[in-house]
C-alpha positions in Angstrom: 39.6 -33.6 -31.2 41.4 -30.6 -32.7 42.6 -27.8 -30.5 40.5 -24.6 -30.7 42.0 -21.8 -32.6 43.0 -18.7 -30.6 39.9 -16.7 -31.5 37.3 -19.5 -31.4 34.5 -19.6 -28.8 32.3 -22.6 -27.8 29.2 -23.0 -30.0 26.2 -21.2 -28.7 27.9 -18.3 -26.9 28.7 -14.8 -28.2 30.6 -11.7 -27.5 28.7 -8.4 -26.9 30.6 -5.4 -28.2 30.1 -1.9 -26.5 27.3 -0.8 -28.9 25.3 -4.0 -28.2 26.0 -3.9 -24.4 24.7 -0.3 -24.3 21.4 -1.4 -26.0 21.1 -4.4 -23.7 21.6 -2.4 -20.6 19.1 0.2 -21.9 16.5 -2.5 -22.4 17.3 -4.2 -19.0 17.2 -0.9 -17.1 13.8 0.2 -18.6 12.2 -3.2 -18.0 13.5 -3.5 -14.4 12.3 0.1 -13.7 8.9 -0.9 -15.1 8.8 -4.0 -12.8 9.9 -2.0 -9.8 7.0 0.4 -10.5 4.7 -2.6 -10.1 6.2 -3.4 -6.7 8.7 -6.1 -7.7 12.0 -6.2 -5.9 15.1 -7.4 -7.7 16.9 -10.5 -6.6 20.2 -12.2 -7.6 21.0 -15.9 -7.3 24.2 -17.9 -7.9 25.2 -18.9 -11.4 26.1 -22.4 -10.1 23.6 -24.5 -8.2 23.4 -28.1 -6.9 22.1 -30.6 -9.4 20.2 -32.5 -6.8 18.2 -29.4 -5.7 17.8 -26.7 -8.3 19.0 -28.8 -11.2 16.4 -31.6 -10.6 13.6 -29.0 -9.9 14.2 -26.9 -13.0 12.3 -29.2 -15.4 15.0 -28.6 -18.0 15.8 -32.0 -19.5 18.9 -33.6 -18.2 20.7 -33.4 -21.6 20.2 -29.7 -21.7 21.9 -29.0 -18.3 25.5 -27.9 -18.1 26.9 -30.1 -15.4 30.2 -29.9 -13.6 31.9 -31.5 -10.5 33.4 -29.6 -7.6 36.5 -30.7 -5.8 34.5 -33.0 -3.6 32.9 -34.8 -6.5 29.4 -33.1 -6.0 27.5 -32.5 -9.2 26.7 -28.9 -9.9 24.8 -27.2 -12.7 24.8 -23.8 -14.4 21.3 -22.4 -13.8 19.0 -23.3 -16.7 16.2 -21.0 -15.6 15.5 -18.5 -12.8 12.2 -19.8 -11.5 13.7 -22.8 -9.6 16.5 -20.8 -7.9 14.0 -18.2 -6.8 11.7 -20.9 -5.5 14.7 -22.2 -3.4 15.3 -18.7 -2.0 11.6 -18.1 -1.2 11.6 -21.4 0.7 14.8 -20.7 2.7 16.2 -17.2 3.1 12.7 -15.7 2.6 10.8 -18.4 4.5 9.7 -15.8 7.2 8.6 -13.2 4.6 4.8 -12.8 4.2 3.1 -13.8 1.0 2.7 -12.6 -1.6 6.3 -12.1 -2.7 7.0 -10.0 -5.8 10.5 -10.6 -7.1 12.2 -9.5 -10.3 15.5 -10.5 -11.9 17.9 -10.0 -14.9 20.3 -12.9 -15.4 22.2 -15.0 -17.9 20.8 -18.5 -18.4 22.7 -21.6 -19.6 21.3 -24.6 -21.6 23.3 -27.1 -23.6 22.1 -27.2 -27.2 22.5 -29.2 -30.3 24.9 -27.7 -32.9 22.2 -26.0 -34.9 21.9 -22.5 -36.3 20.2 -19.8 -34.2 20.3 -21.6 -30.8 22.1 -20.1 -27.9 23.7 -21.9 -25.0 23.9 -18.7 -22.9 21.3 -16.0 -23.1 19.7 -13.3 -20.9 16.3 -13.2 -19.3 14.5 -10.4 -17.4 11.4 -11.6 -15.5 9.3 -11.7 -12.3 7.9 -14.3 -9.9 4.7 -13.6 -7.9 4.7 -16.2 -5.1 1.8 -16.9 -2.7 -1.2 -15.9 -4.7 -3.4 -18.5 -6.4 -6.0 -16.1 -7.8 -6.9 -15.1 -11.3 -6.0 -11.6 -10.3 -2.4 -12.7 -9.9 -2.3 -14.4 -13.3 -3.8 -11.4 -14.9 -1.2 -9.1 -13.1 1.8 -11.0 -14.6 0.2 -11.0 -18.1 -0.5 -7.2 -17.8 3.1 -6.6 -16.5 4.6 -8.7 -19.3 2.8 -6.3 -21.8 4.0 -3.2 -19.9 7.6 -4.7 -19.9 7.6 -5.4 -23.6 6.5 -1.9 -24.2 9.2 -0.6 -21.9 11.7 -2.7 -23.8 10.7 -1.0 -27.1 8.8 -3.8 -28.6 5.9 -2.1 -30.5 3.9 -4.9 -32.2 3.2 -8.1 -30.3 0.5 -10.5 -29.1 0.3 -12.4 -25.9 -1.3 -15.9 -26.4 -2.8 -17.3 -23.2 -3.8 -20.9 -22.6 -4.3 -23.3 -19.7 -2.7 -26.7 -19.3 -5.7 -27.9 -17.3 -8.0 -27.6 -20.3 -6.0 -29.8 -22.6 -5.2 -32.3 -19.8 -8.9 -32.6 -18.9 -10.0 -32.9 -22.5 -7.5 -35.6 -23.4 -8.3 -37.5 -20.2 -11.9 -37.4 -21.1 -11.4 -38.5 -24.8 -8.3 -40.7 -24.5 -8.6 -42.1 -21.0 -5.8 -44.6 -20.2 -3.9 -43.8 -23.5 -1.1 -41.8 -21.9 1.3 -42.4 -24.8 -1.2 -41.0 -27.3 -1.9 -38.1 -25.1 1.8 -37.2 -24.8 2.3 -37.5 -28.6 -0.5 -35.1 -29.2 0.8 -32.7 -26.6 4.3 -32.9 -28.1 2.9 -31.8 -31.5 1.0 -28.9 -30.0 4.1 -27.8 -28.0 6.1 -27.7 -31.3 3.2 -25.9 -33.1 3.2 -28.9 -35.5 -0.5 -28.8 -36.4 0.0 -31.1 -39.5 1.7 -33.6 -37.2 -1.1 -33.3 -34.7 -3.7 -34.1 -37.4 -1.6 -37.0 -38.5 -1.4 -38.4 -35.0 -5.2 -38.2 -34.7 -5.6 -40.2 -37.9 -3.2 -42.9 -36.7 -5.2 -43.3 -33.5 -8.2 -44.5 -35.6 -10.7 -42.7 -33.5 -14.4 -42.4 -34.4 -15.1 -39.6 -36.9 -16.9 -37.6 -34.2 -14.1 -37.9 -31.7 -11.4 -37.1 -34.2 -13.3 -34.1 -35.4 -13.7 -32.9 -31.9 -10.0 -33.2 -31.0 -9.1 -31.5 -34.2 -11.5 -28.7 -33.3 -9.3 -27.4 -30.5 -7.0 -26.1 -33.2 -9.7 -23.5 -33.9 -10.0 -22.4 -30.3 -7.9 -19.2 -30.8 -9.4 -15.7 -30.4 -10.9 -13.4 -27.9 -13.4 -13.8 -25.0 -15.7 -15.7 -27.2 -13.2 -18.6 -27.2 -13.7 -19.0 -23.4 -17.5 -19.3 -24.0 -17.1 -21.8 -26.8 -14.6 -23.9 -24.8 -17.1 -24.3 -21.9 -19.3 -26.3 -24.3 -16.4 -28.2 -25.7 -15.8 -30.7 -22.8 -17.8 -32.1 -20.0 -14.6 -32.8 -18.0 -14.6 -30.8 -14.8 -10.9 -30.1 -14.9 -11.3 -28.7 -18.4 -14.3 -26.6 -17.4 -12.6 -25.2 -14.2 -9.6 -24.2 -16.3 -11.8 -22.3 -18.8 -13.7 -20.6 -15.9 -10.3 -19.5 -14.5 -9.3 -18.1 -17.9 -12.6 -16.2 -18.2 -11.8 -14.6 -14.8 -8.3 -13.7 -16.0 -9.8 -12.1 -19.2 -12.1 -10.0 -17.1 -9.2 -8.6 -15.0 -7.2 -8.0 -18.2 -10.2 -6.0 -19.5 -10.0 -3.8 -16.4 -6.3 -3.3 -17.1 -7.2 -2.2 -20.6 -4.8 -4.5 -22.4 -7.0 -7.1 -24.1 -6.1 -5.7 -27.5 -2.7 -7.3 -27.0 -4.1 -10.7 -25.8 -5.7 -13.7 -27.5 -6.9 -17.0 -26.0 -5.1 -20.0 -27.5 -6.2 -23.3 -26.0 -3.6 -25.3 -27.9 -0.9 -23.8 -25.6 0.6 -26.1 -23.0 3.8 -24.4 -22.0 7.3 -25.8 -22.5 8.1 -26.6 -18.8 6.6 -29.6 -17.0 6.1 -27.6 -13.8 3.4 -25.5 -15.2 0.0 -26.3 -13.6 -2.4 -23.7 -14.8 -2.4 -20.7 -17.1 0.5 -20.4 -19.5 1.3 -17.7 -22.0 3.7 -16.6 -24.7 4.5 -13.2 -26.2 5.2 -13.1 -30.0 6.6 -10.0 -31.7 5.3 -9.2 -35.2 8.7 -9.3 -36.7 10.1 -12.4 -35.0 9.1 -16.0 -35.3 10.2 -17.0 -31.8 8.5 -16.0 -28.6 10.0 -12.9 -26.8 8.2 -13.7 -23.5 6.8 -16.7 -21.8 5.3 -17.5 -18.4 2.6 -19.3 -16.4 1.5 -20.7 -13.2 3.5 -23.4 -11.3 1.7 -24.2 -8.0 3.7 -27.4 -7.2 7.3 -26.2 -7.6 7.8 -24.7 -4.1 6.7 -27.9 -2.4 10.0 -29.4 -3.7 11.8 -27.0 -1.4 9.7 -27.6 1.6 7.4 -24.5 1.6 4.4 -25.2 -0.6 2.9 -22.1 -2.2 1.1 -21.2 -5.4 3.1 -19.1 -7.8 3.1 -17.5 -11.2 5.5 -15.4 -13.3 7.1 -14.7 -16.7 10.4 -14.0 -18.4 11.3 -11.8 -21.3 13.8 -13.2 -23.7 16.1 -10.2 -23.4 18.6 -11.4 -26.0 15.9 -11.9 -28.6 14.5 -8.4 -27.9 18.0 -7.0 -28.4 18.0 -8.5 -31.9 14.5 -7.2 -32.5 14.8 -3.6 -31.2 17.6 -2.1 -33.3 17.1 1.5 -32.1 17.3 3.0 -28.6 20.5 3.4 -26.7 19.2 5.3 -23.8 19.6 9.0 -23.4 22.6 10.2 -25.4 25.1 11.9 -23.0 27.3 14.8 -24.0 30.8 13.5 -24.9 33.7 15.7 -24.1 37.3 15.3 -25.2 40.0 17.0 -23.1 43.6 17.2 -24.3 46.5 18.2 -22.0 50.2 18.3 -21.7 52.5 17.6 -18.8 52.2 21.1 -17.2 48.4 21.4 -17.6 47.6 17.9 -16.4 46.2 18.8 -13.0 43.8 21.5 -14.3 42.6 19.2 -17.2 41.9 16.3 -14.9 40.1 18.5 -12.4 38.0 19.9 -15.3 37.2 16.3 -16.4 35.9 15.5 -12.9 33.6 18.5 -13.0 32.2 17.4 -16.4 31.6 13.9 -15.1 29.8 15.2 -12.0 27.3 16.9 -14.2 26.7 13.7 -16.1 28.9 14.1 -19.2 31.1 11.4 -20.7 34.7 12.6 -20.7 37.8 11.1 -22.4 41.2 12.6 -21.5 44.3 12.4 -23.7 47.8 13.5 -23.1 49.0 15.4 -26.2 52.7 15.3 -27.2 52.4 17.5 -30.4 49.6 20.1 -30.3 50.1 21.0 -34.0 49.2 17.4 -35.1 46.4 16.9 -32.5 43.4 16.9 -34.8 40.9 18.4 -32.3 43.2 21.4 -31.8 43.3 22.3 -35.5 42.0 25.7 -36.4 38.4 25.9 -37.5 37.5 22.4 -36.3 33.7 21.7 -36.6 31.7 20.1 -33.9 30.6 17.4 -33.4 33.9 15.9 -34.1 34.8 12.3 -34.9 38.2 11.5 -33.4 39.7 8.0 -33.4 36.4 6.5 -34.2 34.4 8.3 -31.5 32.1 11.4 -31.8 32.5 14.3 -29.4 30.2 17.3 -28.9 32.9 19.4 -27.1 36.7 19.6 -27.3 38.8 21.2 -24.6 42.5 21.6 -25.2 44.4 22.3 -21.9 47.8 23.5 -23.3 50.1 24.9 -20.7 51.1 28.0 -22.8 47.5 28.9 -23.6 44.1 27.4 -23.9 43.2 27.2 -27.5 40.8 25.3 -29.8 37.2 24.3 -29.1 35.0 25.7 -26.3 32.4 24.1 -24.0 
């Protein structure tokens, strides 16, 4: 194996330069403020967790976990999601807290990837977990909050696709009872949105024409409230029917929130984590082929940490949103450039402190030659670009006299 070159980075990670960091922090701040306004309190968990606890519970496949050994030989993992670490905290440090818990976070996530274009081994998520509430009201709350969070992040055109894992599980159990391998193959196609492959799998199963047509018909179960009504007639399986009734309740609550224009029912959705037990959803921006948000209900996860409780939540793919939302850097602050020489240093630095107290960005520079200091040139126009940065005010503190720009 060749030695990395001095400027090389591992595949799947990236550097964020000041301009990108400013935009990322702007998005993060606005989204976390939105979540706080809905009653969600921010939490932070370690970057490193035990493999036998959080790593196993995460539902991220083993080959996608970054594993390492500590000095005692214990296997650790870099966190591959935030849901499992928060479940651990809710079951331990917050075990005496009353339900429901409303927690938010912004964190970097790590997943080992194949060497393919566009995949990231480290990325950022901003999300919430609502723990201790099994109701349709709770599911609708996290969907409505995901919509508000996307809007706060600056995403203008998007749709939230909502499904329920119970519908597909019940339907396949009814129609392909005992054929677990066939069921998993069909689910895998739907998870990848490979509808051509899904139809091909159906043909290979050599089902009756009626049964094949029925299973193919779920690909058309995408739309508004009418899809819930159609799906109730689609299957006699009680798990499937109960799932649809729950989605109907969620839709009614979303109608009260006034956000149904952003939502569609998609009963082909199953979610990409095995711990999902109920409603799942994904948010798609109009200008991006990948989901920018995902979430769902995971009622069995907390039992792995000894405190069973229903839970639901979502995460925004903050890194993807950064690529999508090109504008918006937060409120532009006034930038002030102060030049000084040895004898005027104290007054200049005191002035810089006063500017900073009033919220301005201040850069100070010791000047050796006032005649060659560009901002001190006669007739300088503002705003001024100096050494690659723009300034709206220039203040020369020259010991002999104060000259140049004014504030």
